[in-house]
N, C-alpha and C positions, 0 to 999 in steps of 0.2 A: 190244785192250785191253778193259777192262770197260765195259759199257754202262749200261742205264737202271735198274738196281736200286739200292735205297737202303740207307743205314746205318740210323741210329736218330734219331727225332725224338720229343719229348714230345707228349702228347695235345693240349695246347692249341695246337699248331702245325697240326693236321690241316686246319682250314678254310682256312688260308693255303696249305698245300701243295696241296690240291685245287684251289684257285682258280688256281694256277699250272700246273695240268695234271700234277702229279707224284703218284705213288702214295705215300700216307702211310706212314711207317715206324712200326713198333709202339713204344709207349712202354716204356721199360725202367726207369724210376725215377720217383719221385713227388714230388720236390722242386718245390714250386710257385714260379712266378715272383714276384718281390717286388712288394708293393703300393706305392702311393704313399707310405704311411707308412713302409714298410721303407726306401725309397730315401733318406729323411731320417734313418734310424737311424745312430747312431755307436757305435763300440765304446768300451770303458772308457777308452781313451787319446784319444778324440775323433776317430778316423779313420772314414771311411764304411764301412758294411758291405755295400753293394751299389753297383754302377756304374749310372749312368744312360746309356741308349743314345742316342747322338746321332742326330738325324733327318737322315740323309744322302741321303734319296731325291732331294731337289732338287739335290744335288751330282752324283750319278751320272746323273740324268735331269732336267736343268733344262728349264724352258719357255723361258727367255731367258738369253742369255750375252752379256756385254760383254767385248770384247777391248781392254784399255787399252794403247795403244802399237801398235795395229794398223798394218800396212804392206803395200803391194804393190810397193814399190820393188825392182827387179831386184837380186838378189845379197845382199839384206839378210836376216839370220837371222830377224828378226821376220816377214818376208814368208812364209817357209816355214812358220813356226808358225801364222800367220794362215790360210794356205791349208788346213792340216791341221785347224784348229779349225772352219773353215767346212764342210769335208766331214763332220767328226764331228757337228756340230750338225744337219746335214741328215739324217744317219742316225738320230739320236735324236729328231728332230722338234722341235728347239729353234730359236727365233729368235735371230739373232746380230746384235750391234750393235757395229761397229767404233768405237773412240774414238781420235782423234788431233787435236791442236790446229790442224794446218795442212792437213789433207787433207779435201776435200769428199766423197770416196768412196774405198773400198778394195775392189778386186776387184768393182767394180760395185755394191757395197752402200753406202747412204748412211752417211757417217761423221760422228760427233758430236764437237764440239770438246772437251767435258769430260764428266765423269760427271754433272754437274748437268743437262746437256742430253739425257740419255737419255729416250726417249719414255714409259717406263713402268717397272713393277717389274722388277728383275733378280734372278735366282736365283744366278747365278755370274758372278764377274768374274775374268778371266784377266789378270794383270799382267805385261806385257812391258816392264817399266821397270827400270832399274838400281837405283833406290832405291824400294822399295814404300811406305816409311813415310809420305811426304806424301799418298799416295793413300788410305790407310786411313780418314782422317777424312771424305773425300768419299764413300767407300762407305757409311760409317755414316749420313751425312745422306740418302743415297739408299735406305737400308734394304736394302742388298744382303745376302743371306744367307751366301754363301760366296765365298771368294777363293782364287786359286792364285798363289803368288809363285815364279817361276823363278829370280830373282836369286841369285847366290852372293856370297861375301865376308862370311859371317856366322860363326857359331860354329865352323864347320869350319876357319877360318883362324887361330884363336887367341883371346887375351884381348880384343883390341879388337873383333873380330868378335862375340864372345859378348856384349859390352856392347851392340853395335848390335842383336843379335837379341833381347836382353832388352827394349830399347826398342820393337822391333816387336811383340813378344808383349804388352807392356803396352797398346800402342795398339789391338791387336786386341781385347783384353778390354774396353777402354773402349767400343769401337765396337759390341760385341755381335754380331759376325759370327764365322764360323769360317774359319780359314786353313789351307790345305795348303802346306807349305814353311816357309821359303824353301829354295833349293838343291834343288828338285825338278825334274820333267821332264814330258814329255807322255804318259807311260804310262797315266795315268788316261783318256786319250782315244783309246786303241787301238781297233782294229776287232776285235770278237768275233764269231765265226761264230754265226749264228742257226739253222743247220740241224742242230745236234747235239742229241741227246736226253739225258735223265738228269740226275742231280744234277751240279752244277758245282763247280769249284774257284774260290774267291775268293783272290786273290793280294795279299800285302802285302810290299813291299820298300822298303828305305831307299836302296839303290843300284839304280837302274833297270835297269842292264845285267844284274844277277843274276836278273832275272825272265824274261829272254828264253827260256831253255830251257823254262820252264813255259808261256809263251805259245804256243810252237810245238807243245805237246801237242795243240792243236786239229787239227793235221795228222794225228794218230793217232786222232782221233775222241773226244778228251776235251774236254768242254765247260768253258770258262771264263766266269765271269759278271762279275767286277770285277777291277780292278787299282788298288791304292792305293800310289803311290810317295811315301812320307812325307817324304823329305828330312830336313831338320834338326828337324822337329817343333816349331816354335815354338809351335804351338797343337795342331792335330789330330795325334794320335800313333797308334802301332801299336795301343794298347789300345782307342782309339775305334773303329777299323775292325774289330777282333776282335769287340767287343760288337755292332756293327751287323751284321756278316756272320753272327754266330751266331743272329740273329733272322730271317734271310732264308730262306724256305722252299726256294728253288732251290739253296742252298749245301749241298753234301754234305761239304766239307772246306775248311779255311782253311790255305793254305800261306804261310809267312812267311820272309823273309830279314831277320834282325834284326842290326844292327851295334851298337846300344846301346839300352838301355831308358831312357826319359825318367823314368818314375815307376813304381817297383816295385810299389807298392800298387795302382795303376790296372791294371797288367798282371795281377796276381793276380785282381782283381775281374772283369776281362774273361775270363780263362781259366776262372774259376768259372762265369760265365754260359754259356760254350761247353760246359763239362762238364755243367751242369744241363740243357742242351738236347740233349745227345748229339752235338754237332758236333765232330769231331776237329780239333785244331790241330796242324799239323806245322811245325817251325821249324828252320832253320839259324841258330844264334846264334854270331856271331863273338866271339872273345875267350877261347878256351880256353887260350891261352898269353899270356905277358906281351907278346910281340911283337904278337900278334893284337889284344890289348887296346889297345896304343898306336896301332896303325894305325886301329882302329875309332874311337877318340876323335878322332884328327886328321881323320878324314873326316866325322864327323857332329857332333862337339863335345859328345858326351854320355858319361856314365859307362857302362862296361860292367858294373861290379859284380864282386865276387869270383866267379869262375866256378863254384866249388863250390856257392855259395849259389844262383846262377842255375840251375844244373843241378838242385839239389834242389827249388827252388821250381817249376820246370817239371814235374818228375816228380810232385810233391805235388798239382798241379792238373790232371794229365792231359795236359799239353802234350808232344807226342812230339818229342824233339830228335834230329835227324839231322846228319850231318857234311858232306854234299856236296849240290850241286844235283841230281845224278843221283838220289840217295836221296830228296831232297825231292819230285821230280816222281813217281817211282815209288810212294812211300809215300802221297803225297796222292791220287794217282789211284786206288789200291786202296781207301783208306779212304773216299773220296767215293762209290764206286759199288758196293762189295760188300755183299751182304746180311749181316746179323748171323750169326755162326757158330752151328751147331747142336751142335758139340762142339769141344774144343780139340785133338783128335788130328790129327796130320799124317802122311800116308802118302806116301812117295817111290816113284814108279813109273818104271821106266826099262827100256831094252832092253840095258843094260850093267850087269853087277854092279859093276864098278869105279866107274862114274859114280854109281850109287845109293849105294854105300858112302861115297864121298867126300862127296856131298851130305848124307847122313845124319849123318856126323861133324860137319860144319859146323853143321847145324841143331840137333843135340843140344847142342853146345858153346854155341850161342846161346840155349839155354833152351827150345827148342821140344820139345813132347812127341810122341814117335814110338811110339804104342802097338803092341804085338805083336798082330797079327790073331789072332782065335780059331782054334782047330783046325778048326772047321767051315768057317770062311771060307777057310782055307788049302786044305782038301780041295776046296772048290768051285773055287778058282783053279787047282788042279792038274788039273782037267778039261781046261784049255786050255794050261797051262804045264808043261813037262817036270818030272818028279818030282825030278830032281837039282838044280833051281834053287830058291833060297830065295824064299819068298813071305810070310815072316813080317812084314816091313817093315824095310828097303825090299823092294819087289816087283820081281824081275828076271824079265822074260818071255823072255829069250834072243834076242829079235829077230824071229824068224819069225812069231809070232802077230800082230804088228801089221800084217802085210801082207794079212790076210784077215779073215773074219767074227769070228775069235776076239778080235781087238783090242778091239772095242767091248764084248764080253761081259766081258772082264777089267776094263775101266774101270767098267762099271756095277756089277759085283760089289763092287769096292773102295768105290765111293761109297755102296753100300747098307749098309755096315757102320756101326752106330750110334756106334762110337768115333771115326769119321773125320769131321772137319769141313773138312779141307783136303786136296786131292790136288795134289801137285807133280810135274810130269814134266819133268826136264831132257833136252833134245834137244841134244846137244853139237855136232852138225853135220848138214847136210842129206845124206840118203841116199835120194833118190827111187828108186822110188815109195813105199817104206815110210814115209819121214818125212811125205810128203804124206798118206798114209792115216791115220797116227797123229795128225797135226794135225787132220784133219777129224773123226776119231772123238772127240777131246777136245772140240772145239767142239760137236759134236752132243750129246755127253753133258752138257756144261755147260748147254746150253739146257733140259735136262729135269730139272735138279736145283737145289735151293736151296743146295747146298754149293759152296765156292769151288774152282775149278780154276785152277791156275797152270802156266804153261809157261815154261821158260828156253830161249830160242832162242840157241844158242851160236855160230852162224856169224858170223864177222867181217864178212861181206858185207852181210847184211840185205836182199838184193835178191830172195831166193827167193820164189816165189809162195806157198809154204806159210806163210811168215812175213808177207809184205806183204798178201796177200789173205785167206788163211784165218784166221790168228790175229789180225792187227790188225783184220780186218773183223768179228770177233766182238764182240758186246755183252756176253758173259758170261765170256770167258776173260781172265785177267790175264796179260799177256805181259811177260817181263823179258829182259834181255840178259846179266845176270850172276847168279851164285849169290848173291853178297853182297847185292845189291839186293833180290832175292827174299826172302831170309831176313829182312832188315831190315823189309821191308814187311809180311810175314806176321806176324812177331813184334809189330809195332805194331798190326796189325789185331786180332789176338787180345787183346792187352793193352788196347787201347782199349775193346773191348766188355766185358771183365771189369771195367775201371775204372768205366765209366759205369753198368753194371748195379747196382753197389753204391754209387754215389756219393751222398753227402749233403754239401751245402755246409757247410764248417766255419764259415762266417760265420753260419749259422743259430743256432748255440748259443754264439757268441762272447759273452763277458761284456760287459754294457753299463753296469754300475754297479760301483764299487769294492767289494771285500770288506773285512770287518773287519781282515784281515791287512794290507791296504794302509795303513790308518791307523797300525797299529803300526810298519810298515816305514818310513813317512815320518819318524817321530820318530828313526829310527836313521841316516837318510841324512846325509851330510856333503858338500855340493856341492863338486866339484873335488878331492876327497880320495880316497885309497885307504884303506879301512877296515882295521883290524887284524883278525887272524884271529878274535879273540874277538868283535869287533863284527860281522864278516861272519857268524859262526855265529848271533848273535842275530837277524840278518836272516833266516836260514834258519828259525830257530825260529818267527819271526813267521808264516811260511807253512806251518808244520806239518811241516817237514823235520827228521827226527831227527838229533841230534848226540850225541857222547859226553858222559857226565857229566864236568864239568870245573869248575875254579875258577881265577880270575885272582888271583895273589898278588904281593906286593911285598917279601917277606922270606923267608929260609930257614926260619924257624920256622913262618910261615904255610904254606909249601910242605909241610912235614911234616904239619901238621894237615890240609891239603887232601888229601894222599895217603891219610890214614886214612879220610877221608869218601868219597873217590872209590873207594877199594879197590885194593889192590896186585894185580898189577903196574901201574905207571903210565907215562905218557909225559909228558915235560916239554919245553915249547917256549917260546922267546922270543916275545913279542907286542909288536908296534909297528905303527903305520900306515906305509905305504910299504915294508913288509918282505915281499917276495914269495917269495924263494928261501931259506928258512931252512936247509934241509938242506945246501946247498952251503957255507954259512958255519959249519956245525957247531952250529947253534942248535936242533937237535932231538935228544933222547936218549930211547931207548925201553927198555922192559923193566926199569924200576927197581923194586927189591923191598925196600928197607930205608930207614930214616930217614937213615942216614949217607950213602947214595947220593943221597938227595934233597937234603941240605944241600950236599954236594960239587957236585952238578950245578947247583944254583941259583947257587953262586959262579962255576962255570965259564961258564954262560950269560951272566951279567951281565958277567964279565970280557971275553968275546968281544965283547959289544955295545959296551962302552966302547972297546975297541981298534978296532972298525969304525966308531966314532962314530955308533952307533945309539941313539936315545933311546927306551928301552922304556917301555911303559905297564904292564908287569908280565911275569910268567912264568905260562904256563898249565900246570896240573897236570891231566892228562886220563886218563880211563879208557882202558885198552888193550883194543882190540876184537879178538876172535878173527878169524882169517883167513877171507876170503871171496874174491870176485872184485872186483878193483880196477877201478872205472870212473871216468870223468870226465863230468860234466854241467855245461854252462855256457851263458852268454848273451853274445853279442857284438852290436855294432851294425854293420849293413851299410849302406853308403852309399845303396843303392837300396831295400832292403826294410825297413830299420829293425831292430828287435830280432830276432835269430835264436837258435834253441836247438840246441845240439850235444850229442850223447852219443857216447861212444867208450870204448875201453880206456884205463884210467887208470894212475896210479902213475908211476914214473920213466920208463916206456917210452912215455909218451903222445906225446912229440915225436919219438921214433924211429920208432914204428910208424905214426903218423898214421892210425890206423884209427878214423874217426869218421863219423857221419851227421848231417845238418843238416836242420832244418825251419824254416819261417817261420810264426810264429803268425798266426792261430789254427789249431790242428789238434786232432783228437780222439785217443781211445785207440788207434784202429786205426793211425793214422800213428805214434804213439809206439812201438807194437809193431813196425811195419814198419821203423823206424829200427834197432831191435836186430837184425833179421834181415839187414839190409844189411851189418852189420859182419863183417869177415873172422874176427874173434875170437868170433863168436856161439857157437860150440860150447863155449867156456869157461863160458857161462851154463847150458848143458845138463848140464854135469858131464863131465869127462874124467879118465882115469887114476885112476878110483876116487873122485874128488871128487863130493860130492853136488850135485844141481842147485841153482842159485842162485834166490833169491826174485825172479823176473822181475816178478811183479805189483807188488812193492814198488818195484822200479826204475822201472817204468812210472809209478807214482804220483808218484815224485820228479820225473820228466821233466814230467809234467803240472802239478805244483805250481810248478816252475821256469818253465814257460810262463806260468802265471798271474802270476807275479812279473814276467816280461818284459813282458806286456801291460799290467799296471797301473802299473808304474814307468816304462815307456816309455823315453824317452831320458834320464831321470834316472839310470838304471843303465847306465853305459858298458860295464861288463864284469863278469861273474860267472864264477867258476871253482870248482867243487866237485871237488877232486882230492886224494886219492882219495875216491870214494864207495864204501864197502865194502858190497858186496851179499852178504848172509849166506845160508846155506842156506835152501831153500824154507820159508816160514812164519815166518822169523825177522827179516825186514825188511831195511832198508838204512840205513847210518849215514854221515853226512858227516864224515869224519875231519879234513878241512882245507878251508878256503874262502878265496877272495880276492874282494873286491868293490871296484870302482872307481866312484865317483859322478861324474856329469857336472856 
């Protein structure tokens, strides 16, 4: 596996990195850490713009630990936990104080009857009691900094447990201490090897068992520094630990197993801190399916959030989401320890043309770039590889050259190519002595290059010396067991460094004061109501979003006059609050070109409304806009993240195609444009079958104005739907033809 090389840290971390004996990583971005004033800054809706890093040093490295409910009685669960805590305290150099009302000593240590009897300040209290609530007040009086509650029976059990957990959380806030749990375990007090070098993985899990595979990475030479088993997160949560680990100079990557997020905003602020510091966060997030979401909620008592929003939010802030624990460990290990890439190009090198072609297909499908090697480079490789074999990429050596001096020459020549940043060599099975020589050549070459060398060892045994000793003993080669995990990890590695190289915190430029548009919009809001189309369009106008020329009329004669002012041909629509689906009811008529059509249509629309028992506020006579690309732009409220902005293909197919991209405000123009490229229908905006390119700049401007609306109106705006937003040919703008707005 990979050894002691680093990813990326910002310049202000150098002193701390060097103090820990680590080689500092080069800074790749310039976003400064927030000042004390910034930490108090709020956005336009009153939400914090930066996260404050909890000081968890005394949690992970306490000087004194109190064990409440300590025991040494044979066969008691508390006795085993107490014994483990005593051993852990000895390793970290902490004094341990057993507390039990009836025991004079525990495992030979003096035992105190209560928290009040503790001999001095205590950094950490471990609560081995069924109900931790009564103890919290005692800990506050003793000025204990941290506590861990193992007890279960809280939010994971249902409504009654959630109420009990809320009482516990309130008591913790009043006490001024920080609590891990309840429903947590002993993983924070695991043994970590101190004989391993290089950047470490910091681990966060809500279910302790899910961290076991990563903990055993130490047996493969991968260093772990911390494990935070967050449990039900009544107080300390995943976001707190991400923020803390992102500031630790020894942490090269943060690996998370997340069942539910407690606070979406806090998670984004923590992810933003990690991105600003160049620290990769890799996460398995449970809840992709409805079944998975229900299971996660029953286990941790927290919302999982709409998975599409969670996925988009993670991608937006650079969190790398993977599907399984095997991907989590392989990806985190690579990101923690590999140097920043010198190029994005990937070369596949193998002794089998079929293997190389297979891997190249999978890698290309996954979005990796496999550059064709230059003619000069191919000529060089053909000095050692027969002319009839392809060396363009993938490079097929035919087998025999790996058994002698030619093997190393080939590897060095590939790595010398400036378009190559990653060399991947799949070895599908052992074939000594050639596979032994190949593995050693790859290891030796990796030691002499700054480029990433990856090997997939395909043998199902994994007992071969070339694998166990040569490859796993290397500090520079990344070794995988499957094609899929290698591709996932390499894609994440290249993507992470591209992301952090250009990262600028969206919170830096987030609006902090309301715009003049906000004051106009507030006068239009109707709490608890759905606005009519006419009123919703006025809301859009307040934020500078273009709508068609239109007039709201209440008579056939007024409709005729309005059509003359708007200009034929026109569209006529019934307008009323709570009226969402006009087309289905026959309440929209298009392409009207004469006064008689206008009068007849007015009567028809009002007759339908009476029949459907709809109380109209009038009929809209609207400009008919020339055809463009129909899009939808909207705002919805997510239970975890608050207002979210969606853009996608619009019109009548929006619910059929479900082609949409989501972002959580705040975000900048780069993210707005990225939303468009994520759409399957993006080619429509570029022009297809002779159609002119659409005005993408105008569409991006609408997305950003809708985002401003979402930020300023906050939860006052329950839902906004602009559908269709007609995006006209380039240079002609975009027009909101219809709009729905629901006020909270």
